[in-house]
Backbone bond lengths (Angstrom), bond angles and torsions (degrees), N, CA, C in turn:
res aa  C-N    CA-C-N  psi(-1)  N-CA   C-N-CA  omega(-1)  CA-C   N-CA-C  phi
1 M - - - 1.466 - - 1.516 108.75 -
2 Y 1.305 116.87 139.23 1.453 122.51 -178.85 1.523 108.96 -113.45
3 G 1.332 115.36 139.80 1.454 120.48 177.22 1.509 110.23 -109.35
4 F 1.301 118.04 150.60 1.451 123.04 -178.73 1.518 108.44 -127.39
5 Q 1.337 115.73 139.13 1.450 120.81 -179.89 1.516 108.51 -137.54
6 I 1.292 118.08 142.03 1.466 123.57 -178.57 1.533 108.57 -91.56
7 F 1.348 116.48 124.32 1.460 122.26 179.28 1.523 109.20 -113.70
8 S 1.344 115.10 165.99 1.455 120.48 174.38 1.522 109.92 -75.55
9 Q 1.337 116.32 165.22 1.462 120.20 179.53 1.529 111.58 -59.87
10 K 1.334 117.39 -38.91 1.469 120.37 179.19 1.521 110.43 -63.14
11 E 1.356 115.91 -44.06 1.456 119.24 179.43 1.521 111.03 -64.60
12 N 1.324 117.15 -36.10 1.457 120.32 177.60 1.530 111.68 -63.87
13 R 1.344 115.44 -43.95 1.458 118.54 179.42 1.526 111.64 -63.18
14 E 1.345 116.27 -41.57 1.451 119.94 178.69 1.524 111.34 -64.15
15 A 1.336 116.06 -40.26 1.464 119.29 179.98 1.520 111.01 -67.62
16 Q 1.327 117.15 -41.10 1.460 119.92 179.22 1.528 110.85 -65.70
17 G 1.350 116.78 -36.89 1.456 118.82 177.56 1.523 111.49 -63.58
18 A 1.328 117.39 -41.45 1.454 120.60 178.12 1.521 111.28 -64.40
19 L 1.317 117.65 -38.22 1.457 120.53 178.70 1.525 111.33 -67.55
20 H 1.345 116.42 -41.07 1.463 119.48 177.56 1.530 110.75 -60.67
21 E 1.326 116.05 -42.36 1.467 119.63 -179.89 1.523 110.62 -65.03
22 A 1.323 116.82 -41.39 1.463 119.35 178.40 1.519 111.26 -66.50
23 W 1.312 116.14 -34.99 1.474 119.91 177.97 1.532 110.64 -66.07
24 D 1.352 115.19 -44.84 1.458 119.50 -178.97 1.531 111.71 -63.71
25 Q 1.317 117.49 -32.62 1.455 120.93 -179.82 1.528 112.88 -84.62
26 G 1.332 117.15 0.72 1.456 120.35 178.07 1.516 114.52 75.80
27 L 1.331 116.25 18.58 1.472 119.42 -179.77 1.530 112.57 -81.24
28 L 1.314 117.64 -16.09 1.464 121.55 179.99 1.514 108.65 -105.02
29 D 1.310 115.81 129.92 1.463 121.92 -179.00 1.527 108.68 -73.36
30 P 1.306 120.21 119.51 1.477 121.02 -179.39 1.515 112.82 -65.34
31 L 1.338 116.89 -17.35 1.467 118.64 179.42 1.535 111.24 -68.25
32 Y 1.311 116.98 -29.29 1.463 121.09 -176.55 1.528 113.09 -113.50
33 F 1.317 116.51 1.81 1.461 117.60 -176.81 1.510 109.00 -137.82
34 F 1.285 117.92 133.64 1.457 122.78 -178.53 1.525 108.73 -114.67
35 P 1.332 118.52 131.80 1.471 120.07 -173.48 1.511 114.92 -59.74
36 V 1.337 117.53 -24.82 1.464 118.82 -178.87 1.517 111.40 -57.58
37 V 1.331 116.60 -31.10 1.460 120.16 -178.50 1.516 110.72 -62.08
38 L 1.373 116.73 -28.99 1.457 119.11 -176.53 1.520 111.88 -64.14
39 D 1.305 117.13 -32.39 1.462 121.22 -176.99 1.522 112.58 -104.13
40 W 1.337 116.54 26.46 1.468 119.95 -176.91 1.513 110.44 -70.59
41 A 1.297 116.73 140.53 1.462 123.60 174.50 1.521 107.72 -130.78
42 P 1.317 117.68 146.42 1.466 119.42 -179.81 1.514 111.12 -60.50
43 P 1.306 118.08 139.17 1.465 120.68 -178.26 1.523 111.43 -67.43
44 K 1.311 115.11 148.27 1.459 121.82 177.87 1.521 108.17 -103.84
45 P 1.338 117.68 114.10 1.469 119.45 -177.75 1.511 111.87 -66.98
46 D 1.288 114.15 150.56 1.463 120.94 177.77 1.534 108.58 -66.59
47 P 1.327 118.64 126.14 1.481 119.34 179.59 1.518 112.98 -55.93
48 A 1.335 117.42 -36.00 1.465 119.19 179.39 1.524 111.06 -66.40
49 A 1.353 116.83 -39.38 1.467 120.16 178.14 1.516 110.88 -66.69
50 A 1.330 116.39 -39.03 1.466 119.51 177.66 1.524 110.71 -61.90
51 R 1.340 116.50 -39.44 1.458 119.92 178.97 1.527 111.20 -64.70
52 L 1.331 116.17 -39.40 1.467 119.62 178.37 1.528 111.06 -64.24
53 L 1.337 116.15 -37.95 1.466 118.67 178.54 1.527 111.04 -65.15
54 E 1.322 117.31 -34.36 1.464 119.72 178.18 1.523 111.89 -66.65
55 L 1.321 116.61 -28.54 1.465 120.33 -178.82 1.526 112.64 -83.08
56 E 1.341 117.25 -11.23 1.465 119.81 179.91 1.526 110.17 -66.82
57 P 1.343 117.45 141.58 1.475 119.15 178.24 1.525 110.65 -68.03
58 L 1.318 115.21 157.26 1.466 120.36 178.59 1.522 110.24 -65.09
59 P 1.308 117.81 148.45 1.473 119.41 177.59 1.514 110.93 -62.56
60 P 1.321 118.16 149.72 1.467 120.08 -179.18 1.519 111.69 -63.00
61 R 1.314 115.54 148.85 1.465 120.61 179.45 1.520 110.15 -70.17
62 R 1.285 115.19 147.44 1.455 119.69 176.85 1.522 110.07 -67.64
63 N 1.306 115.26 150.01 1.465 119.30 177.32 1.524 111.44 -65.54
64 D 1.309 115.08 -37.16 1.467 120.11 -176.36 1.527 109.44 -99.23
65 Q 1.297 115.73 127.53 1.451 122.30 175.52 1.519 108.44 -127.36
66 I 1.316 114.79 165.84 1.464 118.52 -175.58 1.526 111.19 -62.64
67 I 1.346 116.93 -31.77 1.464 118.93 -178.85 1.516 111.25 -72.22
68 D 1.338 117.50 -18.89 1.460 120.19 -179.24 1.518 112.72 -75.52
69 Q 1.317 116.92 -13.12 1.464 119.21 -178.33 1.527 111.94 -77.54
70 L 1.352 115.57 -5.07 1.467 120.49 178.01 1.525 109.54 56.14
71 D 1.302 118.68 -133.61 1.467 121.92 -177.18 1.515 112.57 -94.97
72 D 1.314 117.23 -2.83 1.461 120.56 -177.21 1.522 108.86 -117.36
73 P 1.329 119.43 105.14 1.467 120.23 -176.23 1.519 113.43 -67.06
74 A 1.332 117.36 -15.60 1.463 120.08 -179.37 1.522 112.22 -92.21
75 R 1.313 117.35 0.59 1.464 120.22 -175.67 1.530 110.52 -78.64
76 D 1.301 116.06 129.85 1.462 121.27 176.75 1.521 107.89 -83.86
77 T 1.321 116.72 112.05 1.463 119.73 -173.95 1.514 112.59 -70.23
78 R 1.322 118.01 -12.93 1.451 119.88 178.69 1.522 111.96 -94.80
79 A 1.320 117.20 -2.79 1.462 120.23 -171.46 1.514 111.27 -69.00
80 Q 1.318 115.55 142.62 1.453 122.93 171.62 1.527 107.36 -111.83
81 S 1.323 115.88 114.51 1.467 121.06 -177.66 1.525 108.94 -90.83
82 Y 1.310 115.33 117.96 1.468 121.83 -177.72 1.518 110.17 -71.66
83 Q 1.334 115.58 142.50 1.466 120.82 178.07 1.527 108.73 -141.77
84 D 1.322 115.48 131.59 1.465 120.64 -176.69 1.522 107.38 -148.64
85 V 1.334 116.93 110.63 1.460 121.62 -176.15 1.513 109.13 -123.74
86 S 1.338 115.65 131.19 1.470 121.30 -177.93 1.515 108.72 -146.89
87 W 1.335 115.78 133.01 1.466 120.98 177.14 1.525 109.86 -130.10
88 F 1.344 114.93 146.47 1.458 121.65 175.05 1.517 108.25 -124.75
89 L 1.321 115.75 135.24 1.454 121.88 -179.39 1.518 109.29 -122.28
90 N 1.327 115.59 137.39 1.458 121.53 178.44 1.519 110.55 -94.90
91 G 1.342 115.29 144.43 1.457 121.58 178.67 1.513 112.12 -74.70
92 P 1.324 117.83 -178.58 1.475 125.31 6.19 1.533 112.27 -76.25
93 F 1.327 114.82 155.28 1.454 122.07 -179.30 1.525 109.67 -114.10
94 L 1.326 114.37 148.44 1.457 120.23 -178.37 1.521 110.23 -93.58
95 P 1.312 117.56 144.25 1.477 119.55 176.90 1.514 110.62 -70.42
96 N 1.329 114.56 151.65 1.470 122.11 178.24 1.525 112.72 60.47
97 V 1.315 116.68 27.71 1.466 122.60 175.96 1.529 107.45 -123.95
98 A 1.313 116.59 129.94 1.466 121.78 -179.65 1.519 109.61 -91.47
99 Y 1.331 115.59 139.25 1.466 122.47 -179.69 1.530 108.11 -122.51
100 E 1.337 116.43 122.71 1.455 121.03 177.84 1.532 109.18 -77.99
101 V 1.338 116.93 125.91 1.461 121.07 -175.18 1.528 112.56 -117.87
102 A 1.326 118.91 -6.24 1.470 121.46 176.82 1.520 108.04 -169.07
103 R 1.332 115.03 157.36 1.462 119.87 175.10 1.523 109.79 -153.55
104 F 1.325 114.45 156.04 1.461 122.61 177.57 1.522 107.03 -129.96
105 V 1.342 117.53 127.25 1.460 122.05 -169.44 1.525 110.06 -122.17
106 T 1.339 116.12 139.49 1.456 122.06 174.22 1.524 109.65 -118.52
107 A 1.335 115.88 147.07 1.459 122.20 174.65 1.522 109.35 -94.95
108 G 1.333 116.39 -175.34 1.455 119.87 176.30 1.511 111.68 -69.68
109 D 1.312 115.77 149.17 1.467 123.28 177.22 1.523 113.27 61.97
110 E 1.312 117.25 30.49 1.463 119.49 174.97 1.521 110.04 -145.89
111 T 1.317 114.94 150.51 1.456 122.97 178.71 1.515 108.99 -107.80
112 G 1.327 116.55 142.74 1.458 121.19 179.19 1.518 111.36 -106.76
113 F 1.321 115.13 142.98 1.460 122.60 177.91 1.531 108.35 -126.94
114 V 1.322 117.71 106.35 1.463 121.35 175.59 1.522 107.48 -87.17
115 K 1.320 115.96 124.36 1.462 120.97 -173.62 1.522 113.30 -114.14
116 L 1.321 118.24 -11.01 1.466 119.39 -178.78 1.521 109.78 -150.35
117 C 1.322 115.62 139.89 1.467 122.13 177.07 1.518 108.35 -135.08
118 W 1.330 115.52 128.64 1.461 121.59 173.69 1.525 108.92 -127.30
119 T 1.330 115.76 144.66 1.463 121.64 173.14 1.519 108.83 -124.67
120 Y 1.334 116.08 152.21 1.463 120.07 -176.19 1.521 109.83 -138.84
121 A 1.318 115.56 138.84 1.465 122.27 173.96 1.521 108.00 -144.70
122 R 1.338 115.76 132.98 1.468 120.39 178.16 1.528 108.79 -120.84
123 V 1.307 114.22 127.18 1.458 120.97 -178.94 1.518 108.47 -115.26
124 A 1.324 116.89 129.53 1.459 121.25 -178.59 1.518 109.38 -123.72
125 D 1.312 116.33 125.34 1.462 123.40 175.38 1.521 106.69 -145.19
126 E 1.354 115.47 94.34 1.454 121.49 -171.57 1.535 110.11 58.87
127 G 1.320 114.86 48.22 1.454 121.08 -177.27 1.516 110.22 116.97
128 I 1.311 115.39 158.26 1.461 120.65 -178.04 1.526 109.80 -75.78
129 I 1.321 115.79 132.03 1.453 121.72 178.37 1.525 108.62 -95.82
130 E 1.321 116.44 122.88 1.454 120.65 175.66 1.534 108.86 -79.39
131 L 1.315 116.16 118.25 1.449 120.52 -176.99 1.522 110.80 -75.38
132 D 1.306 115.80 141.98 1.460 122.48 -179.16 1.522 109.38 -75.90
133 F 1.347 116.74 114.00 1.461 119.74 -175.89 1.529 112.03 -69.46
134 T 1.333 117.53 -15.84 1.468 119.24 178.45 1.521 112.09 -86.32
135 N 1.315 116.84 -8.25 1.463 121.20 -178.20 1.521 109.41 -100.31
136 P 1.315 119.26 112.75 1.464 120.14 -177.49 1.525 113.66 -67.16
137 F 1.350 117.74 -17.40 1.465 120.78 -178.76 1.524 110.92 -114.49
138 A 1.343 115.32 32.90 1.463 119.52 -177.80 1.519 111.90 -63.07
139 V 1.342 117.90 -37.11 1.464 120.32 -178.33 1.520 110.49 -66.49
140 Q 1.334 116.80 -47.32 1.464 119.17 -179.85 1.517 111.56 -60.88
141 E 1.325 117.29 -42.86 1.455 120.11 -177.81 1.520 111.27 -68.64
142 A 1.330 117.19 -33.74 1.459 119.51 177.82 1.515 111.67 -69.66
143 L 1.317 117.16 -35.08 1.454 120.55 178.09 1.526 111.50 -76.03
144 G 1.300 116.30 -27.04 1.457 120.20 -176.47 1.511 109.82 121.76
145 L 1.299 115.81 141.26 1.455 120.18 -177.85 1.517 110.83 -60.55
146 G 1.309 114.78 141.56 1.453 120.27 178.59 1.512 113.82 100.03
147 F 1.342 118.66 -6.02 1.460 121.03 179.82 1.526 109.87 -88.57
148 D 1.340 115.24 129.37 1.453 120.87 175.77 1.525 108.87 -84.45
149 V 1.325 117.03 126.21 1.459 123.43 177.56 1.520 107.57 -122.76
150 N 1.326 117.17 128.37 1.456 120.99 -177.46 1.528 110.60 -138.32
151 W 1.336 114.42 140.92 1.457 122.86 169.72 1.518 107.64 -111.63
152 Y 1.311 116.40 143.82 1.461 121.14 -176.52 1.525 110.38 -128.81
153 L 1.337 115.23 147.30 1.456 123.16 166.11 1.521 107.49 -116.40
154 R 1.319 115.97 125.06 1.457 121.15 179.77 1.517 109.72 -127.84
155 L 1.345 115.73 131.11 1.456 122.77 -179.90 1.519 108.67 -104.25
156 V 1.328 116.58 122.43 1.467 122.06 -175.05 1.524 108.49 -123.38
157 Q 1.332 116.32 132.56 1.462 120.64 178.87 1.519 110.16 -89.33
158 G 1.338 115.64 140.16 1.455 121.01 178.24 1.516 111.41 159.54
159 D 1.321 115.77 170.86 1.462 121.97 177.47 1.528 107.91 -100.18
160 F 1.316 116.13 106.29 1.461 121.06 -175.66 1.535 111.39 -107.98
161 Q 1.342 117.03 22.39 1.454 119.67 -175.60 1.529 112.59 -82.52
162 E 1.311 117.10 -37.13 1.463 119.61 -175.42 1.526 111.70 -71.16
163 T 1.301 116.63 -52.96 1.464 121.11 -179.34 1.522 108.96 -136.53
164 W 1.301 115.41 130.47 1.462 120.63 175.73 1.515 108.35 -90.99
165 P 1.330 118.35 120.72 1.468 118.70 175.12 1.524 110.35 -66.53
166 P 1.323 118.16 153.89 1.468 120.23 179.48 1.518 110.83 -64.69
167 P 1.335 117.71 163.69 1.465 120.22 178.31 1.524 111.32 -53.92
168 Y 1.313 114.94 136.29 1.454 120.21 -176.27 1.521 110.86 -74.38
169 V 1.329 115.49 140.38 1.457 123.30 172.22 1.522 107.00 -136.25
170 G 1.334 116.90 118.49 1.458 120.11 -179.69 1.512 110.49 162.30
171 P 1.321 117.58 -176.07 1.466 120.92 180.00 1.524 111.19 -61.24
172 I 1.307 116.56 139.67 1.455 120.60 -179.02 1.522 111.04 -63.97
173 A 1.336 117.07 -30.32 1.463 120.76 -179.15 1.526 111.70 -67.77
174 Q 1.341 118.01 -21.54 1.458 121.28 -179.27 1.533 112.61 -99.67
175 F 1.311 116.89 6.44 1.465 119.02 -177.54 1.520 111.99 -70.84
176 G 1.299 117.98 -33.15 1.456 120.87 -177.83 1.517 111.39 93.25
177 G 1.312 114.34 177.18 1.457 118.72 -178.19 1.514 111.53 72.94
178 Y 1.322 114.82 -154.24 1.461 119.57 -178.17 1.521 108.38 -152.14
179 G 1.329 114.78 160.58 1.447 120.50 -177.92 1.510 112.38 -64.06
180 Y 1.311 116.31 139.59 1.463 120.97 -178.29 1.520 109.17 -88.08
181 E 1.311 115.63 111.90 1.465 120.46 177.19 1.525 109.23 -80.33
182 P 1.339 117.26 148.04 1.467 127.84 7.18 1.522 114.09 -94.86
183 L 1.338 118.05 15.61 1.462 120.47 -177.47 1.521 109.58 -134.01
184 P 1.339 118.16 71.50 1.464 119.39 179.91 1.524 113.44 -75.16
185 Q 1.349 117.40 -23.05 1.472 119.97 -174.46 1.526 109.00 -159.74
186 W 1.344 115.69 143.65 1.466 120.44 173.54 1.523 108.83 -153.01
187 S 1.315 115.99 159.93 1.462 120.63 -175.03 1.522 113.34 -119.56
188 D 1.323 117.97 -10.05 1.467 119.29 -178.95 1.528 110.35 -89.43
189 Y 1.338 115.61 -179.35 1.469 121.70 -174.42 1.528 110.09 -105.28
190 R 1.323 116.44 44.02 1.467 121.32 -172.66 1.527 113.52 -67.40
191 F 1.331 117.89 -26.46 1.462 121.07 -178.76 1.529 110.74 -108.41
192 Q 1.311 116.70 43.90 1.458 120.25 -177.35 1.529 111.11 -56.03
193 W 1.324 115.32 139.14 1.464 121.61 -176.43 1.533 111.45 -58.02
194 G 1.332 115.31 131.36 1.442 121.40 176.03 1.510 115.22 82.98
195 S 1.322 117.51 -6.48 1.460 119.16 -179.30 1.527 109.34 -76.66
196 W 1.293 115.93 150.94 1.450 120.19 -177.07 1.517 110.33 -92.75
197 K 1.321 114.83 167.58 1.464 121.97 -178.13 1.529 112.00 58.68
198 K 1.341 115.37 45.24 1.460 120.36 176.35 1.529 110.11 -114.41
199 E 1.341 116.29 29.33 1.450 119.11 179.12 1.528 110.57 -68.78
200 V 1.319 115.63 144.57 1.463 121.67 176.74 1.524 107.71 -129.92
201 F 1.314 116.00 174.45 1.462 121.26 174.91 1.519 107.42 -142.19
202 W 1.331 115.70 87.40 1.459 122.10 -177.12 1.522 108.72 -113.53
203 L 1.330 116.99 120.08 1.459 122.53 178.43 1.521 109.98 -86.75
204 V 1.319 115.52 136.01 1.463 121.76 178.62 1.524 107.84 -123.00
205 P 1.340 119.52 118.32 1.467 120.86 -178.33 1.521 111.90 -71.12
206 Q 1.323 115.50 170.70 1.456 120.93 -179.36 1.533 111.25 -63.21
207 Y 1.333 115.59 151.12 1.466 123.24 -179.98 1.528 111.84 55.42
208 H 1.327 116.82 48.15 1.454 121.80 176.66 1.522 109.66 -139.92
209 K 1.305 114.59 163.03 1.459 120.72 167.21 1.520 108.14 -131.62
210 L 1.320 115.05 140.66 1.450 122.15 175.32 1.526 106.96 -107.52
211 S 1.321 116.72 117.27 1.465 121.75 -175.67 1.519 110.48 -108.32
212 L 1.337 114.50 142.25 1.458 122.83 174.55 1.528 107.64 -108.26
213 L 1.347 116.22 125.86 1.457 121.15 -175.78 1.521 110.42 -129.14
214 F 1.337 114.85 155.75 1.467 122.62 178.50 1.525 109.03 -126.23
215 E 1.344 115.28 144.43 1.463 120.26 177.95 1.526 108.94 -154.38
216 Y 1.318 116.08 141.35 1.463 119.33 169.26 1.525 108.09 -130.19
217 G 1.309 115.42 158.57 1.452 117.53 -173.91 1.507 113.99 -135.98
218 N 1.293 115.19 -173.04 1.462 127.52 174.71 1.516 112.87 91.76
219 A 1.323 119.46 -55.63 1.468 120.51 -176.32 1.520 109.45 -160.91
220 Q 1.334 115.46 163.84 1.456 120.31 178.05 1.527 110.39 -66.79
221 N 1.334 115.81 138.87 1.454 120.76 178.58 1.519 108.30 -143.78
222 D 1.313 116.96 108.56 1.460 121.39 -175.73 1.519 113.13 -85.44
223 T 1.328 118.37 -0.50 1.463 119.30 179.12 1.530 112.26 -77.75
224 L 1.335 117.04 -14.73 1.458 120.64 174.31 1.521 107.84 -83.26
225 T 1.323 117.31 107.63 1.466 120.96 -170.86 1.521 114.04 -103.27
226 M 1.321 119.20 -18.91 1.469 120.64 -179.32 1.514 109.66 -157.77
227 I 1.330 115.95 142.75 1.451 122.23 173.07 1.533 108.43 -133.46
228 G 1.309 115.85 157.20 1.453 119.55 179.83 1.512 111.16 -163.07
229 G 1.313 115.51 170.42 1.455 120.42 178.65 1.515 110.66 -158.23
230 R 1.311 115.61 167.13 1.466 121.22 -179.31 1.518 109.66 -151.41
231 L 1.344 116.24 131.43 1.453 123.67 171.93 1.522 107.97 -123.99
232 Q 1.312 116.29 123.42 1.466 121.58 -174.92 1.522 109.18 -128.13
233 G 1.312 116.63 139.59 1.449 121.13 177.85 1.514 111.00 177.97
234 Y 1.334 116.75 -151.02 1.450 120.82 -179.24 1.520 109.80 -151.99
235 T 1.313 116.01 160.53 1.457 122.71 174.15 1.524 108.24 -115.63
236 Q 1.336 115.09 156.37 1.463 121.01 -177.95 1.526 108.52 -150.48
237 P 1.347 118.61 142.40 1.464 120.36 178.75 1.525 111.51 -55.10
238 I 1.327 116.03 147.06 1.460 121.17 -174.44 1.523 111.89 -74.49
239 D 1.344 116.79 -49.87 1.460 120.77 -166.10 1.523 112.78 -83.95
240 V 1.313 117.14 49.23 1.459 121.38 174.61 1.524 108.25 -136.37
241 R 1.316 115.07 149.66 1.459 119.59 -176.06 1.533 112.96 -64.53
242 P 1.364 119.75 -37.53 1.470 118.13 179.23 1.520 113.60 -58.21
243 T 1.340 118.37 -32.28 1.465 119.51 177.64 1.517 110.51 -64.18
244 G 1.322 116.82 -42.03 1.464 119.48 176.39 1.513 111.89 -61.98
245 W 1.316 116.87 -39.21 1.466 119.55 176.69 1.521 110.84 -62.44
246 N 1.332 117.05 -43.77 1.457 119.96 -178.56 1.520 111.68 -64.56
247 V 1.326 116.62 -37.37 1.465 119.24 178.34 1.517 110.94 -67.71
248 S 1.342 116.68 -45.09 1.458 119.25 -175.26 1.524 112.82 -72.66
249 H 1.336 117.51 -26.74 1.460 120.10 -177.24 1.534 112.22 -109.34
250 G 1.313 116.81 15.53 1.451 119.68 -175.70 1.508 114.73 -64.33
251 W 1.330 116.45 -27.05 1.458 119.31 -177.52 1.511 112.41 -86.58
252 M 1.330 117.59 -6.48 1.466 120.58 -175.09 1.525 110.40 -86.79
């Protein structure tokens, strides 16, 4: 490794004189030293080139800045924290009662991106019936005509980091929060468990949870033996440029 130090003109002249004297006395090996170095002078940049450099735009700002580290200096502001929550509940189930089967939670100063949603229903009548994934109303038909089947997305504000409440069971009207637009409720089997091409792009703001719930109504039906759901995605700190890129290009 070589070090460089800036000296005054007088010091340079004195150093060059000492080198010349050492060269003349044969103390410097010519194999490793070239005389041109003795008379080296700092290069003078072309004034036109210097002017062009002044006109160059400033380099782009780094994505990560000290303020992006928030209160934790060890936090990687570019990190994407994976989140995948899935619950399965066994019957019997009560009519007109909503059952929470999955949720996605964000903390403060972070944005959530839900990228996949799956729903599951198992109907048993003298054996398990495999539902037809091409039939959007397979659940209703398996339960029997006339049964209302609904899936819900509800967005609830709060800090759910310290303690996660157990899956909700109760009337959907008492769940709290509000419907998640543009898909607060649906009745078909569009997100059947394990089916492909079920990617979504649902943004979840900081200090919120997005819950997936199931409910059927009209009358008791014991042939519905299991329900489940899955919400998968990631969270990312808010105050960084990559998060803005992910939000703006999420549909691409």
